ZARO-709889 format. One record per residue: residue number from 1; residue in three letters; x, y, z of N, C-alpha, C in turn. Coordinates in Angstrom, 2 decimals. Layout:
ZARO-709889
R,NUM,ALA,X,Y,Z,X,Y,Z,X,Y,Z
...
END
This chain:
ZARO-709889
R,1,UNK,-16.10,-13.20,3.03,-15.69,-13.18,1.28,-16.96,-13.28,0.58
R,2,UNK,-17.00,-12.95,-0.64,-18.40,-13.18,-1.36,-18.10,-14.45,-1.77
R,3,UNK,-19.88,-15.00,-1.25,-19.81,-16.55,-1.48,-19.78,-16.88,-3.12
R,4,UNK,-20.56,-15.80,-3.59,-20.89,-15.97,-5.14,-19.60,-15.46,-5.93
R,5,UNK,-18.54,-16.08,-6.45,-17.34,-15.58,-7.08,-17.56,-15.06,-8.85
R,6,UNK,-17.16,-13.73,-8.39,-17.23,-13.12,-9.93,-16.24,-12.57,-10.34
R,7,UNK,-16.13,-12.30,-11.84,-14.80,-11.99,-12.35,-15.24,-11.23,-13.45
R,8,UNK,-14.34,-9.91,-14.13,-14.59,-9.44,-15.41,-13.75,-9.64,-16.60
R,9,UNK,-14.69,-9.73,-17.61,-13.61,-9.83,-18.83,-13.26,-8.52,-19.32
R,10,UNK,-11.76,-8.42,-19.57,-10.90,-7.47,-19.80,-11.37,-6.96,-21.44
R,11,UNK,-12.07,-7.45,-21.91,-12.17,-6.98,-23.34,-13.97,-6.20,-23.15
R,12,UNK,-14.52,-6.65,-22.95,-16.19,-5.99,-22.78,-16.31,-5.36,-21.32
R,13,UNK,-15.73,-5.88,-20.64,-15.70,-5.07,-18.95,-17.14,-5.56,-18.37
R,14,UNK,-17.48,-6.49,-19.02,-18.52,-7.06,-18.23,-18.17,-8.26,-17.35
R,15,UNK,-19.24,-8.16,-16.04,-19.16,-8.95,-14.59,-19.90,-10.25,-15.15
R,16,UNK,-18.95,-11.39,-15.13,-19.72,-12.66,-14.83,-19.49,-13.47,-13.74
R,17,UNK,-20.23,-14.91,-13.30,-19.77,-15.63,-12.63,-19.02,-16.53,-13.11
R,18,UNK,-18.06,-16.92,-11.88,-16.34,-17.67,-12.22,-16.71,-18.60,-13.57
R,19,UNK,-17.85,-19.61,-13.31,-17.92,-20.54,-14.53,-18.52,-20.02,-15.66
R,20,UNK,-19.28,-18.90,-15.88,-19.73,-18.28,-16.84,-18.82,-17.59,-17.74
R,21,UNK,-17.78,-16.64,-16.70,-16.73,-16.12,-17.33,-15.58,-17.04,-18.31
R,22,UNK,-15.86,-18.22,-17.86,-14.73,-19.13,-18.45,-15.32,-19.33,-19.87
R,23,UNK,-16.32,-19.79,-20.16,-17.32,-19.67,-21.27,-17.25,-18.59,-22.41
R,24,UNK,-17.53,-17.52,-21.51,-17.77,-16.14,-22.01,-16.48,-15.50,-23.03
R,25,UNK,-15.23,-15.84,-22.31,-14.20,-15.45,-23.18,-13.93,-16.32,-24.64
R,26,UNK,-14.69,-17.36,-24.70,-13.96,-18.19,-25.95,-15.20,-17.27,-27.40
R,27,UNK,-16.32,-16.61,-26.97,-17.14,-16.14,-27.82,-17.17,-14.34,-27.38
R,28,UNK,-16.51,-13.93,-26.63,-16.73,-12.57,-26.35,-16.34,-11.83,-27.78
R,29,UNK,-17.35,-10.98,-28.27,-17.40,-10.09,-29.55,-15.67,-8.89,-29.40
R,30,UNK,-16.02,-8.35,-28.31,-15.12,-7.63,-28.38,-13.64,-8.06,-28.29
R,31,UNK,-13.52,-9.38,-27.51,-12.19,-10.13,-27.57,-11.58,-10.35,-29.12
R,32,UNK,-12.74,-10.94,-29.61,-12.55,-11.50,-31.28,-12.29,-10.08,-31.99
R,33,UNK,-12.82,-8.77,-31.93,-12.83,-8.05,-32.73,-11.31,-7.43,-32.25
R,34,UNK,-10.96,-7.37,-31.02,-9.31,-7.15,-30.66,-8.54,-7.78,-31.54
R,35,UNK,-8.60,-9.27,-31.74,-7.79,-10.30,-32.14,-7.65,-10.02,-33.68
R,36,UNK,-8.70,-9.63,-34.46,-8.97,-9.16,-35.63,-8.28,-8.19,-35.97
R,37,UNK,-8.01,-6.91,-35.01,-7.37,-5.65,-35.17,-6.19,-5.55,-35.00
R,38,UNK,-5.86,-6.72,-33.78,-4.12,-6.58,-33.29,-3.55,-7.33,-34.34
R,39,UNK,-4.18,-8.45,-34.27,-3.26,-9.67,-35.27,-3.32,-9.48,-36.72
R,40,UNK,-4.59,-9.11,-37.21,-4.63,-8.78,-38.60,-5.29,-10.17,-39.29
R,41,UNK,-5.41,-10.55,-40.35,-5.31,-11.77,-41.23,-4.05,-12.26,-41.81
R,42,UNK,-3.09,-11.69,-41.51,-1.72,-12.29,-41.99,-1.54,-13.85,-41.43
R,43,UNK,-0.92,-14.56,-41.97,-0.64,-15.81,-41.62,1.07,-16.04,-41.12
R,44,UNK,1.36,-14.89,-41.11,3.10,-14.92,-41.06,3.47,-15.00,-39.75
R,45,UNK,4.65,-15.48,-39.46,4.69,-15.37,-38.05,4.01,-15.80,-36.69
R,46,UNK,3.22,-16.49,-37.52,2.05,-16.73,-36.11,2.47,-18.30,-35.37
R,47,UNK,1.94,-18.25,-33.97,2.67,-19.00,-33.16,1.43,-19.66,-32.30
R,48,UNK,1.80,-20.58,-31.69,0.67,-21.27,-30.74,0.51,-20.12,-29.50
R,49,UNK,-0.60,-19.93,-29.27,-0.93,-18.84,-28.00,-1.78,-19.94,-27.20
R,50,UNK,-1.44,-20.02,-25.83,-2.21,-21.03,-24.79,-2.99,-20.02,-24.14
R,51,UNK,-4.24,-20.64,-23.95,-5.23,-20.00,-23.10,-4.93,-20.41,-21.64
R,52,UNK,-5.02,-19.95,-20.42,-4.56,-20.74,-19.32,-5.14,-20.04,-18.15
R,53,UNK,-5.82,-20.98,-17.35,-7.11,-20.91,-16.20,-5.83,-20.87,-15.01
R,54,UNK,-5.85,-19.86,-14.23,-5.16,-20.20,-12.78,-6.14,-19.58,-11.86
R,55,UNK,-6.50,-20.58,-10.78,-7.32,-20.77,-9.76,-6.15,-21.22,-8.35
R,56,UNK,-6.66,-19.89,-7.35,-6.63,-20.42,-5.87,-7.77,-19.93,-4.77
R,57,UNK,-8.53,-21.06,-4.44,-9.61,-20.44,-3.42,-10.57,-19.14,-4.26
R,58,UNK,-10.53,-18.24,-3.93,-11.86,-16.94,-4.44,-10.99,-16.39,-5.32
R,59,UNK,-9.59,-16.83,-5.57,-8.75,-16.16,-6.39,-9.02,-16.61,-8.06
R,60,UNK,-9.00,-16.28,-9.17,-8.73,-16.62,-10.49,-8.50,-15.78,-11.48
R,61,UNK,-7.79,-16.36,-12.57,-7.77,-15.24,-13.96,-7.50,-16.58,-14.90
R,62,UNK,-7.89,-15.60,-16.15,-7.59,-16.45,-17.35,-6.68,-15.46,-17.92
R,63,UNK,-5.68,-16.09,-18.86,-4.84,-15.33,-19.39,-4.02,-16.20,-20.96
R,64,UNK,-3.59,-15.48,-21.60,-3.44,-16.07,-22.80,-1.30,-15.95,-22.73
R,65,UNK,-0.96,-17.24,-23.21,0.56,-16.94,-23.39,1.22,-17.37,-24.63
R,66,UNK,2.27,-17.09,-25.36,2.78,-17.57,-26.42,3.15,-18.69,-26.06
R,67,UNK,3.42,-19.87,-26.94,4.28,-21.18,-26.61,5.60,-20.61,-26.81
R,68,UNK,6.00,-20.07,-27.33,7.60,-19.63,-27.17,8.19,-18.95,-26.45
R,69,UNK,7.00,-18.58,-25.25,7.72,-18.04,-24.10,7.87,-19.34,-23.05
R,70,UNK,9.04,-18.84,-22.29,9.37,-19.77,-21.21,8.70,-20.32,-19.94
R,71,UNK,8.72,-21.25,-19.32,7.84,-21.51,-18.15,8.34,-20.32,-17.08
R,72,UNK,9.72,-20.16,-17.02,10.15,-19.20,-16.17,9.41,-17.70,-16.15
R,73,UNK,8.85,-17.56,-17.94,8.08,-16.21,-18.09,6.72,-16.34,-16.97
R,74,UNK,6.22,-17.57,-17.41,5.12,-17.57,-16.48,5.26,-17.71,-14.79
R,75,UNK,6.22,-17.97,-14.68,6.32,-17.84,-12.90,6.57,-16.47,-12.81
R,76,UNK,7.30,-15.55,-13.69,7.50,-14.36,-13.36,6.18,-13.37,-13.29
R,77,UNK,5.36,-13.55,-14.11,3.94,-13.20,-14.11,3.34,-13.45,-12.86
R,78,UNK,3.19,-14.64,-12.57,2.40,-15.03,-11.31,3.09,-14.38,-10.40
R,79,UNK,4.35,-14.37,-10.02,5.39,-13.71,-8.93,4.52,-12.42,-8.95
R,80,UNK,5.05,-11.44,-9.92,4.55,-10.05,-9.95,3.06,-9.99,-9.44
R,81,UNK,2.58,-10.42,-10.16,0.86,-10.04,-10.26,-0.06,-10.84,-8.96
R,82,UNK,0.72,-11.86,-8.33,-0.38,-12.54,-7.14,0.51,-12.91,-5.92
R,83,UNK,1.95,-13.34,-6.16,2.43,-13.64,-5.02,3.88,-13.12,-4.44
R,84,UNK,4.65,-12.79,-5.13,6.10,-11.97,-4.87,5.98,-11.52,-3.53
R,85,UNK,6.91,-11.79,-2.42,7.10,-11.32,-1.56,8.47,-11.01,-1.23
R,86,UNK,9.41,-12.19,-1.10,10.38,-12.24,-0.23,11.67,-13.20,-1.17
R,87,UNK,11.41,-13.26,-2.31,12.20,-13.88,-3.26,12.38,-15.52,-3.42
R,88,UNK,11.59,-16.30,-2.85,11.33,-17.52,-2.22,11.53,-18.68,-3.92
R,89,UNK,11.71,-19.71,-3.50,11.84,-20.49,-4.57,10.14,-21.04,-5.08
R,90,UNK,9.94,-21.29,-6.35,8.88,-21.47,-6.59,9.15,-22.80,-7.70
R,91,UNK,7.99,-23.55,-8.25,7.99,-24.95,-8.74,6.63,-25.09,-9.29
R,92,UNK,6.69,-25.65,-10.51,5.64,-26.04,-11.43,5.54,-27.34,-11.34
R,93,UNK,4.40,-27.93,-11.16,4.57,-29.52,-11.40,3.50,-29.66,-12.71
R,94,UNK,4.07,-30.39,-13.42,3.83,-30.67,-14.85,3.93,-31.95,-15.17
R,95,UNK,2.44,-32.78,-15.04,2.87,-34.26,-15.35,3.53,-35.21,-14.21
R,96,UNK,4.73,-35.24,-14.74,5.38,-36.33,-13.58,6.60,-35.48,-12.97
R,97,UNK,6.94,-34.22,-13.96,8.01,-33.37,-13.57,7.87,-32.18,-12.92
R,98,UNK,9.04,-31.41,-12.11,9.14,-30.77,-11.23,9.93,-29.35,-11.87
R,99,UNK,9.37,-28.48,-12.21,10.12,-27.32,-12.52,10.33,-26.20,-11.66
R,100,UNK,11.84,-26.23,-11.37,11.94,-25.54,-10.15,12.55,-24.08,-10.35
R,101,UNK,12.29,-22.96,-9.90,13.04,-21.70,-10.18,14.88,-21.72,-10.18
R,102,UNK,15.01,-22.31,-9.02,16.27,-22.15,-9.07,16.93,-23.83,-8.65
R,103,UNK,17.08,-24.48,-9.62,17.02,-26.17,-9.76,18.69,-26.20,-8.60
R,104,UNK,18.38,-27.31,-7.50,19.45,-27.19,-6.64,19.61,-28.96,-6.42
R,105,UNK,19.34,-29.59,-7.21,19.50,-31.20,-7.03,19.46,-31.83,-8.46
R,106,UNK,20.02,-32.84,-8.76,20.50,-33.16,-10.41,19.45,-33.35,-11.11
R,107,UNK,18.26,-33.99,-10.47,16.82,-34.15,-11.09,16.06,-33.29,-11.03
R,108,UNK,16.20,-32.00,-10.49,15.36,-30.71,-10.58,15.60,-30.26,-12.18
R,109,UNK,13.99,-29.97,-12.52,14.36,-29.46,-14.01,14.28,-27.84,-13.77
R,110,UNK,15.00,-27.08,-14.90,15.00,-25.86,-15.11,13.68,-25.26,-15.71
R,111,UNK,13.09,-24.17,-15.14,12.11,-23.25,-15.86,12.54,-22.51,-17.45
R,112,UNK,13.52,-22.98,-17.83,14.05,-22.04,-18.78,13.69,-22.91,-20.11
R,113,UNK,12.65,-23.71,-19.90,11.97,-24.35,-21.35,10.78,-23.67,-21.45
R,114,UNK,10.71,-23.60,-23.39,9.35,-23.39,-23.92,8.13,-23.87,-23.27
R,115,UNK,7.27,-23.44,-23.31,5.58,-23.56,-22.73,5.15,-24.65,-23.65
R,116,UNK,5.33,-24.33,-24.92,4.90,-25.26,-26.19,5.63,-26.70,-25.92
R,117,UNK,6.93,-26.87,-25.02,7.32,-28.03,-25.11,7.15,-29.18,-24.26
R,118,UNK,6.18,-28.39,-23.24,5.79,-29.53,-21.94,4.66,-29.15,-21.62
R,119,UNK,3.32,-28.23,-22.63,2.37,-28.36,-22.04,1.38,-28.41,-23.40
R,120,UNK,0.12,-28.87,-23.36,-0.91,-29.12,-24.62,-2.18,-28.84,-23.93
R,121,UNK,-3.10,-28.43,-24.75,-4.52,-28.31,-24.77,-4.95,-29.54,-23.46
R,122,UNK,-5.80,-29.36,-22.57,-6.22,-29.91,-21.32,-5.38,-30.27,-20.46
R,123,UNK,-3.76,-29.91,-20.85,-3.23,-30.09,-19.50,-3.40,-29.73,-18.32
R,124,UNK,-3.34,-30.18,-16.94,-3.55,-29.75,-15.82,-2.18,-29.50,-14.80
R,125,UNK,-1.86,-28.41,-14.19,-0.58,-28.35,-13.85,-0.78,-27.70,-12.58
R,126,UNK,0.06,-27.89,-11.62,0.08,-26.64,-10.18,1.49,-26.02,-10.16
R,127,UNK,0.89,-24.90,-9.27,2.23,-24.28,-9.11,2.43,-23.63,-7.51
R,128,UNK,3.63,-23.94,-7.04,3.83,-23.56,-5.37,4.92,-22.48,-5.39
R,129,UNK,4.58,-21.49,-4.60,5.40,-20.48,-4.32,5.98,-20.44,-2.89
R,130,UNK,7.09,-20.73,-2.55,7.55,-20.47,-1.30,7.80,-22.06,-0.80
R,131,UNK,8.34,-22.47,-0.29,8.26,-23.95,0.10,7.79,-24.14,1.42
R,132,UNK,7.72,-23.16,2.19,7.63,-22.96,3.81,6.24,-22.62,4.04
R,133,UNK,6.00,-21.33,3.81,4.57,-20.97,3.85,4.02,-20.75,2.71
R,134,UNK,3.76,-22.16,2.03,3.41,-22.47,0.55,1.89,-21.63,0.16
R,135,UNK,1.93,-21.05,-1.14,0.95,-20.50,-1.60,0.82,-21.43,-3.08
R,136,UNK,-0.37,-22.46,-3.34,-0.59,-23.23,-4.13,-1.47,-22.74,-5.15
R,137,UNK,-1.14,-22.76,-6.58,-2.13,-22.41,-7.55,-2.39,-23.24,-8.59
R,138,UNK,-3.81,-23.92,-8.85,-4.19,-24.83,-10.16,-4.19,-24.33,-11.40
R,139,UNK,-3.76,-24.45,-12.30,-3.54,-24.34,-13.55,-4.22,-25.42,-14.81
R,140,UNK,-4.71,-24.87,-15.34,-5.12,-25.50,-16.64,-4.92,-25.13,-17.93
R,141,UNK,-4.59,-25.56,-19.10,-4.29,-24.95,-20.37,-5.88,-25.43,-21.02
R,142,UNK,-6.66,-24.26,-21.12,-7.91,-24.12,-21.62,-8.11,-24.65,-23.27
R,143,UNK,-6.87,-24.16,-23.89,-7.34,-24.08,-25.49,-6.06,-23.86,-26.03
R,144,UNK,-6.00,-23.85,-27.17,-4.38,-23.57,-27.77,-4.90,-22.75,-29.47
R,145,UNK,-4.34,-21.68,-29.85,-4.61,-21.67,-31.00,-3.63,-20.92,-31.65
R,146,UNK,-3.70,-20.37,-33.05,-2.54,-19.80,-33.55,-2.80,-18.03,-33.82
R,147,UNK,-1.39,-17.62,-33.52,-2.05,-15.82,-33.65,-0.80,-15.05,-33.09
R,148,UNK,-0.66,-14.05,-32.98,0.49,-13.10,-32.35,-0.06,-12.44,-30.87
R,149,UNK,0.83,-12.35,-30.45,0.21,-11.92,-29.07,1.52,-10.56,-28.45
R,150,UNK,0.93,-9.49,-28.16,1.90,-8.50,-27.66,2.39,-8.81,-26.48
R,151,UNK,3.94,-8.60,-25.88,4.43,-8.92,-24.80,4.42,-10.24,-24.71
R,152,UNK,4.08,-11.37,-25.36,3.83,-12.66,-25.21,2.94,-13.10,-23.95
R,153,UNK,2.28,-12.49,-23.64,1.43,-12.62,-22.62,0.70,-11.61,-22.44
R,154,UNK,-1.11,-11.87,-22.08,-2.32,-11.33,-22.35,-3.04,-11.56,-21.11
R,155,UNK,-3.84,-10.87,-20.12,-4.54,-11.11,-19.23,-6.14,-11.08,-19.97
R,156,UNK,-7.00,-11.96,-19.68,-8.32,-11.93,-20.72,-9.24,-11.75,-19.49
R,157,UNK,-9.30,-12.15,-18.20,-10.12,-12.01,-17.10,-9.71,-12.30,-15.95
R,158,UNK,-10.07,-11.46,-15.03,-9.63,-11.62,-13.65,-10.76,-11.63,-12.56
R,159,UNK,-10.77,-12.33,-11.35,-11.80,-12.23,-10.61,-11.88,-10.80,-9.77
R,160,UNK,-12.78,-10.38,-9.46,-13.27,-9.10,-8.71,-12.45,-9.52,-7.25
R,161,UNK,-12.23,-8.34,-6.81,-11.79,-8.27,-5.31,-12.73,-8.89,-4.58
R,162,UNK,-12.77,-9.98,-3.69,-13.46,-10.14,-2.66,-13.90,-9.03,-1.73
R,163,UNK,-15.17,-9.24,-1.09,-15.68,-8.26,-0.23,-15.26,-8.52,0.91
R,164,UNK,-14.26,-7.69,1.71,-13.77,-8.40,3.11,-14.36,-7.49,4.37
R,165,UNK,-14.94,-7.88,5.09,-15.48,-6.44,5.95,-14.29,-6.84,7.63
R,166,UNK,-14.55,-5.67,7.86,-13.46,-5.62,9.18,-14.31,-6.60,10.10
R,167,UNK,-13.64,-7.41,10.88,-13.89,-8.46,12.04,-14.70,-7.80,13.33
R,168,UNK,-15.06,-6.69,13.13,-15.15,-5.83,14.63,-16.00,-4.79,13.98
R,169,UNK,-16.21,-4.29,13.13,-17.39,-3.07,12.93,-18.27,-3.65,11.69
R,170,UNK,-17.60,-4.54,10.67,-18.47,-4.66,9.49,-18.23,-3.39,8.39
R,171,UNK,-16.95,-2.66,8.98,-17.11,-1.93,7.69,-15.74,-2.51,6.71
R,172,UNK,-15.62,-2.07,5.46,-14.55,-2.41,4.57,-13.07,-2.87,5.19
R,173,UNK,-12.66,-4.01,5.14,-11.55,-4.18,5.64,-10.00,-3.54,4.72
R,174,UNK,-9.40,-3.27,5.41,-8.06,-2.61,4.83,-6.94,-3.77,4.90
R,175,UNK,-6.60,-3.75,6.11,-5.86,-4.59,6.70,-6.36,-6.14,7.04
R,176,UNK,-5.14,-7.12,7.20,-4.99,-8.39,7.54,-3.71,-8.55,8.56
R,177,UNK,-4.42,-9.38,9.84,-3.30,-9.61,10.75,-2.59,-11.22,10.61
R,178,UNK,-1.83,-11.03,10.28,-0.75,-12.03,9.91,-0.78,-13.27,10.33
R,179,UNK,-0.64,-13.01,11.87,-0.65,-13.99,12.94,-1.69,-14.77,12.99
R,180,UNK,-3.08,-13.52,13.29,-4.54,-14.22,13.33,-4.85,-15.49,12.03
R,181,UNK,-4.48,-14.76,11.13,-5.09,-15.68,10.04,-4.49,-17.01,9.73
R,182,UNK,-3.23,-17.03,10.02,-2.37,-18.64,10.17,-3.02,-18.98,11.39
R,183,UNK,-3.24,-18.53,12.45,-3.33,-19.09,13.50,-4.47,-19.51,14.25
R,184,UNK,-5.78,-18.62,13.67,-7.02,-18.90,13.78,-8.00,-18.75,12.56
R,185,UNK,-7.33,-18.64,11.35,-8.19,-18.52,9.98,-8.86,-16.86,9.77
R,186,UNK,-9.59,-16.80,8.71,-9.56,-15.43,8.56,-10.88,-14.79,9.32
R,187,UNK,-11.87,-15.59,10.23,-13.09,-15.04,10.56,-13.09,-13.79,11.51
R,188,UNK,-11.52,-13.93,12.06,-11.44,-12.62,13.29,-10.02,-11.92,12.66
R,189,UNK,-9.40,-12.27,11.40,-8.16,-11.55,11.17,-8.00,-10.10,10.55
R,190,UNK,-9.61,-9.72,10.19,-9.64,-8.54,9.10,-10.10,-7.14,9.79
R,191,UNK,-9.41,-6.03,9.53,-9.69,-4.83,10.06,-9.74,-3.62,9.10
R,192,UNK,-10.89,-2.73,9.77,-10.46,-1.72,9.09,-9.36,-0.84,9.57
R,193,UNK,-9.01,0.71,9.22,-8.00,1.18,9.77,-7.85,1.63,10.84
R,194,UNK,-9.07,2.09,11.40,-9.10,2.21,13.03,-8.98,0.63,13.93
R,195,UNK,-9.72,-0.34,13.41,-9.67,-1.14,14.33,-8.52,-2.08,14.31
R,196,UNK,-7.91,-1.80,13.14,-6.46,-2.38,13.31,-5.25,-1.92,13.87
R,197,UNK,-5.41,-0.28,14.16,-4.60,0.13,15.23,-5.01,-0.28,16.17
R,198,UNK,-6.20,-0.86,16.93,-6.74,-1.04,18.15,-6.00,-2.20,18.46
R,199,UNK,-5.89,-3.34,17.05,-6.04,-4.56,17.11,-4.82,-5.17,18.33
R,200,UNK,-4.86,-6.27,19.07,-4.10,-6.77,20.06,-2.36,-7.06,19.86
R,201,UNK,-2.61,-7.67,18.46,-1.36,-8.16,17.92,-0.17,-7.15,17.54
R,202,UNK,-0.84,-6.13,17.27,-0.05,-4.88,17.25,-0.07,-4.46,15.55
R,203,UNK,0.22,-3.09,15.11,0.35,-2.84,13.46,1.34,-3.51,12.90
R,204,UNK,2.48,-3.95,13.53,3.59,-4.42,13.13,3.24,-6.20,11.99
R,205,UNK,1.96,-6.71,12.95,1.40,-8.12,12.41,0.10,-7.47,10.92
R,206,UNK,0.23,-6.27,10.83,-0.78,-6.02,9.70,-0.33,-5.97,8.17
R,207,UNK,-0.77,-6.47,7.28,-0.66,-6.39,5.96,-1.82,-6.10,5.09
R,208,UNK,-1.55,-5.15,3.83,-2.66,-5.12,3.31,-3.57,-5.86,2.75
R,209,UNK,-4.84,-5.69,2.70,-5.90,-6.91,1.89,-5.65,-6.07,0.67
R,210,UNK,-5.56,-7.56,-0.15,-5.08,-7.54,-1.59,-5.98,-8.46,-2.44
R,211,UNK,-5.95,-8.26,-3.74,-6.50,-9.37,-4.66,-5.66,-10.29,-4.91
R,212,UNK,-5.23,-11.31,-3.77,-4.32,-12.35,-4.23,-4.60,-13.04,-3.34
R,213,UNK,-4.16,-14.81,-3.75,-4.08,-15.35,-3.00,-3.27,-15.64,-1.85
R,214,UNK,-2.11,-14.98,-1.97,-0.96,-14.80,-0.51,-1.47,-13.37,0.24
R,215,UNK,-2.65,-13.26,0.17,-2.66,-12.11,0.95,-2.54,-12.56,2.72
R,216,UNK,-2.12,-11.62,3.44,-1.68,-12.32,4.79,-0.66,-13.13,5.10
R,217,UNK,-0.21,-13.38,3.97,1.10,-14.25,4.29,2.49,-13.72,4.14
R,218,UNK,3.48,-14.10,4.96,4.48,-13.73,4.91,4.94,-12.21,4.87
R,219,UNK,5.28,-11.34,4.04,5.51,-10.09,3.96,4.94,-9.32,2.57
R,220,UNK,3.55,-10.22,1.90,3.29,-10.04,0.84,2.24,-8.85,1.30
R,221,UNK,2.52,-7.51,0.25,2.04,-6.65,0.00,1.06,-6.10,-1.17
R,222,UNK,1.42,-7.14,-2.38,0.81,-6.49,-3.66,1.12,-5.27,-4.23
R,223,UNK,2.33,-4.81,-3.95,2.66,-3.47,-4.35,2.87,-3.42,-5.80
R,224,UNK,3.20,-4.85,-6.44,3.29,-5.03,-8.04,1.96,-5.21,-8.95
R,225,UNK,0.85,-5.56,-8.12,0.04,-5.68,-8.80,-0.55,-5.21,-10.03
R,226,UNK,-1.15,-3.67,-9.32,-1.32,-2.89,-10.58,-0.61,-2.80,-11.55
R,227,UNK,0.74,-2.78,-11.67,1.70,-2.44,-12.74,1.84,-3.96,-13.33
R,228,UNK,1.91,-4.64,-13.26,1.76,-6.19,-14.06,-0.08,-6.13,-14.69
R,229,UNK,-1.16,-5.82,-13.91,-2.46,-5.79,-14.25,-2.24,-4.71,-15.75
R,230,UNK,-1.97,-3.54,-15.68,-1.83,-2.61,-16.41,-0.84,-2.97,-17.67
R,231,UNK,-0.11,-3.92,-17.59,1.05,-4.13,-18.15,0.72,-4.97,-19.41
R,232,UNK,0.13,-6.07,-18.70,-0.57,-7.08,-19.75,-2.15,-7.15,-20.26
R,233,UNK,-2.43,-5.92,-20.00,-4.00,-6.01,-20.15,-4.11,-5.39,-21.75
R,234,UNK,-5.00,-5.60,-22.27,-5.42,-5.55,-23.67,-5.58,-3.90,-23.88
R,235,UNK,-4.73,-3.54,-24.57,-5.18,-2.27,-25.28,-6.29,-1.72,-26.03
R,236,UNK,-7.09,-1.53,-25.54,-8.24,-1.12,-26.39,-8.95,0.37,-26.15
END
């Protein structure tokens, strides 16, 4: 994978290093033009809009979400674009509380609560998907502003897909062996189409290379990634 983590601004389409991208979003001229054009100068029906940074290893994303949206809406988005495979349980850990996708004990809290009621600027929290083969994501509220937002959620920036090479020949990898990556790590788990077919674990163990922290885990294929990215991208 790339040692230098880079991402793309979804407004100006320029590429930045991970840390620089976070600062760029706040002052991107194309983003400010988009906000002015899409939201106008009216102060009616304005709501709190939260800028959220999500990161997990080489994967990161910056989004905006309305404070009127539910925690469950954020769960749905993360599932759709990054982790959903088999309908596993998920949970947000916010302060000292745990919000479960399907509460099963009396002390568990439901995700059916507004973002604005549990999150503030500067809040750091975490997310877990699948309590068996768990994918963990760290989140932080970078800022809060007033305005309006289409669909209640918008992708601001996302990491570029890491460059992953075939463990055998060094060509671009298309598949990952779910058994090898779990038992031996990533060094010998990625393959091009040719060497994937020849891999000793068998083709049944292969999963597609994806731009997701859940790549190679359980049955994750990333088949909804493009749909969610297109749906929640700014229409410029």
